[in-house]
Structures are given as structure tokens and as C-alpha cells.
C-alpha positions as CSV (number, residue, x, y, z in Angstrom):
1,M,72.9,-127.6,115.6
2,S,75.9,-129.4,116.3
3,K,78.6,-130.7,113.8
4,K,76.7,-134.3,113.7
5,E,73.6,-132.8,113.1
6,V,75.1,-130.6,110.1
7,N,77.1,-133.6,108.7
8,N,74.2,-135.4,108.2
9,V,72.2,-133.6,106.6
10,I,74.7,-132.2,104.4
11,L,75.2,-136.5,103.4
12,T,71.3,-136.6,103.5
13,F,70.9,-133.5,101.2
14,F,73.7,-135.4,98.5
15,C,72.8,-139.0,98.4
16,E,68.8,-137.5,97.9
17,F,70.1,-135.5,95.5
18,S,71.9,-139.1,94.0
19,N,68.7,-140.2,94.2
20,L,67.1,-138.2,92.7
21,H,69.4,-137.3,89.3
22,F,69.1,-141.0,89.0
23,N,65.5,-142.0,88.2
24,L,66.0,-138.7,86.6
25,I,68.0,-140.9,84.7
26,V,66.0,-143.0,84.1
27,Q,63.0,-142.6,83.4
28,G,64.6,-140.3,80.8
29,R,65.4,-143.9,78.7
30,A,61.5,-144.9,79.7
31,V,60.0,-141.8,77.6
32,Q,62.2,-142.5,75.1
33,T,61.2,-145.8,75.0
34,A,57.7,-145.7,75.8
35,L,58.6,-142.6,72.3
36,S,59.8,-144.9,70.0
37,L,57.1,-147.9,70.4
38,D,54.3,-145.2,69.5
39,E,55.9,-144.5,66.4
40,G,57.0,-148.4,65.8
41,L,52.9,-149.3,66.5
42,K,51.9,-146.5,63.8
43,Q,53.9,-147.3,61.4
44,V,52.8,-151.4,61.4
45,V,50.4,-152.6,58.2
46,H,47.8,-155.0,59.4
47,L,47.2,-158.4,56.8
48,D,43.9,-160.1,57.2
49,Y,46.1,-163.2,55.3
50,I,48.9,-163.5,53.0
51,D,49.4,-165.5,50.5
52,Q,52.2,-164.0,48.0
53,V,54.5,-161.4,49.7
54,S,53.9,-158.2,48.2
55,P,56.1,-155.1,48.0
56,E,53.7,-152.7,48.4
57,Y,54.9,-153.9,52.0
58,Q,58.5,-154.1,51.4
59,D,60.9,-151.7,54.2
60,K,57.3,-151.8,56.4
61,L,56.5,-153.2,59.5
62,V,54.2,-155.7,59.7
63,H,51.4,-157.5,61.7
64,L,50.1,-160.7,60.8
65,T,47.4,-163.6,63.0
66,G,46.8,-167.2,61.8
67,N,47.3,-170.4,62.5
68,L,50.3,-172.1,61.9
69,Q,51.2,-175.1,60.3
70,T,54.4,-177.1,60.1
71,D,55.1,-180.9,59.0
72,K,55.5,-183.3,62.5
73,V,58.9,-183.9,63.6
74,S,59.3,-187.8,65.4
75,V,62.3,-187.9,67.0
76,A,63.8,-191.4,68.0
77,V,66.5,-191.1,71.7
78,N,66.3,-194.1,73.9
79,N,63.1,-195.7,73.5
80,V,61.6,-192.5,73.8
81,V,59.7,-191.0,71.2
82,L,59.7,-186.7,70.6
83,C,56.5,-185.1,68.1
84,L,57.0,-182.1,68.2
85,Q,56.1,-179.0,65.4
86,I,58.8,-177.1,64.7
87,S,58.8,-172.9,63.1
88,K,62.0,-171.0,62.9
89,I,60.9,-167.2,62.2
90,H,63.1,-165.4,60.4
91,H,63.2,-161.0,59.6
92,L,63.1,-160.1,56.5
93,Y,65.9,-156.9,55.5
């Protein structure tokens, strides 16, 4: 082998090693994220309905589905009327 070929082999080795190291780091983060999401999913309490806040669900992750109804808001700007239904969801800590 010539000196140029040896240098190319060494350069290729270090580039591939760096790429492998980077992939391990990225995959490690993905695994940690997946484990965290699985842990949270196991702790979720599913609610069929909610009429009032119950103390038994304090400090728990809750999931509920249903229709959200808000008051209709009309805004007129320069003879253009926008009708919006607006809702803002807050996390309760």
C-alpha cells in the first residue's frame, strides 16, 4: 500500500468511528424519550366525563375527551366580520 492509501484508510476509519459515536448518542436519547413516554402512559388516568374536579385525581396525569363549547366571539375590522370560537387550555399545577 502506498502512503496515500494508508492515509485514506486511517481517515475513513476515524470518520466512521465519529459517525458511529454520534449515532449511539442520538439513539440513546431516542430510547430515553421512548422510556419516559411509556412511563407517563402507564400513569395516565382515563376519565369518561368530568363534572367537577375530584381530589382523587390531584397530582395525576388525566386524559379526557369530549366536545368543547365556548361562547362565540365576533370581531369586526374594516367591514370584515370574523366569528371565532376560542378556548385556552391551562395546566393546573
